[in-house]
C-alpha positions as CSV (number, residue, x, y, z in Angstrom):
1,X,62.7,-5.0,-62.5
2,X,60.1,-2.4,-64.1
3,X,60.8,0.7,-66.1
4,X,58.4,3.5,-65.5
5,X,57.7,6.5,-67.7
6,X,57.7,9.9,-65.6
7,X,56.1,12.7,-67.6
8,X,55.3,16.3,-66.6
9,X,58.7,17.0,-64.9
10,X,59.8,20.6,-64.4
11,X,62.6,21.5,-66.7
12,X,65.0,22.1,-64.0
13,X,64.8,18.5,-62.6
14,X,68.1,16.3,-63.1
15,X,68.8,12.8,-62.9
16,X,69.7,12.6,-58.9
17,X,66.5,14.7,-58.1
18,X,64.3,12.0,-60.1
19,X,66.2,9.2,-58.3
20,X,65.7,10.8,-55.0
21,X,62.1,11.4,-55.7
22,X,61.5,7.6,-56.4
23,X,63.6,6.3,-53.7
24,X,61.0,7.1,-51.5
25,X,59.0,4.2,-52.7
26,X,61.7,1.5,-53.2
27,X,65.1,0.7,-54.7
28,X,65.8,2.7,-57.5
29,X,68.2,1.0,-60.2
30,X,68.5,4.0,-62.6
31,X,66.8,7.5,-63.3
32,X,67.3,9.3,-66.4
33,X,65.9,12.8,-67.8
34,X,65.6,12.7,-71.4
35,X,67.1,15.8,-73.0
36,X,67.1,17.3,-76.3
37,X,70.0,16.1,-78.5
38,X,70.9,19.5,-79.8
39,X,70.5,22.1,-76.9
40,X,70.9,19.3,-73.9
41,X,67.8,20.9,-72.5
42,X,65.6,18.3,-70.5
43,X,62.4,17.6,-72.6
44,X,60.1,17.3,-69.4
45,X,60.0,13.5,-69.0
46,X,62.4,10.9,-68.0
47,X,62.4,7.0,-66.9
48,X,62.9,5.2,-63.8
49,X,63.9,1.7,-63.3
50,X,62.7,0.1,-60.2
51,X,64.3,-3.2,-58.7
52,X,60.9,-4.7,-57.3
53,X,57.8,-4.9,-59.5
54,X,55.7,-4.3,-56.2
55,X,57.6,-1.2,-55.2
56,X,57.3,0.0,-58.6
57,X,53.4,-0.5,-58.7
58,X,53.2,1.6,-55.5
59,X,55.3,4.5,-56.8
60,X,52.8,4.5,-59.8
61,X,49.9,4.6,-57.6
62,X,51.4,7.4,-55.2
63,X,53.2,9.5,-57.7
64,X,50.8,9.5,-60.7
65,X,48.5,12.8,-60.9
66,X,50.6,13.9,-57.9
67,X,51.9,17.5,-57.9
68,X,55.7,18.0,-58.0
69,X,57.2,21.8,-58.0
70,X,53.9,23.1,-59.2
71,X,53.4,20.4,-61.9
72,X,51.1,17.5,-62.2
73,X,53.2,14.2,-63.0
74,X,52.2,11.5,-65.2
75,X,53.6,8.0,-64.1
76,X,53.0,4.7,-65.7
77,X,54.8,1.7,-66.8
78,X,56.8,2.4,-70.0
79,X,56.0,0.8,-73.0
80,X,58.7,-1.2,-75.1
81,X,60.3,1.1,-77.7
82,X,59.3,0.4,-81.2
83,X,60.4,1.5,-84.6
84,X,58.6,4.6,-85.3
85,X,58.4,6.4,-88.5
86,X,60.4,9.7,-88.4
87,X,58.6,12.7,-89.0
88,X,59.4,16.0,-90.8
89,X,62.4,16.7,-92.8
90,X,65.3,14.2,-93.2
91,X,63.3,11.2,-92.8
92,X,64.2,9.3,-96.0
93,X,63.3,9.6,-99.9
94,X,59.7,10.7,-100.5
95,X,58.4,10.7,-104.0
96,X,55.9,13.7,-104.9
97,X,57.3,16.7,-102.7
98,X,58.0,20.1,-103.7
99,X,61.1,19.3,-105.9
100,X,59.3,16.9,-108.2
101,X,56.4,19.3,-108.7
102,X,58.7,22.2,-109.0
103,X,60.4,20.7,-112.2
104,X,57.1,21.0,-114.2
105,X,57.0,24.6,-114.4
């Protein structure tokens, strides 16, 4: 079983449409569009899990850099998820920052 990353998707693409797109190349176990957790809107990428590694490789070769609904797709083997540092606000306590310096005035 191989998991593929699919980027450059039109924002209107749904899970079933993504599944159908890759089913032409082999058995698809799952297809999931990643959405913004606050707005629920598509983030323009998703993941497809294919049953057969050879079929997944063919799908990568056929779909990568292909055009779909006026957008160029990026398709490759998904990288394992790793712990990534959170960016921006709310990602833990940091020393320094505005509050600490503000108290000096």
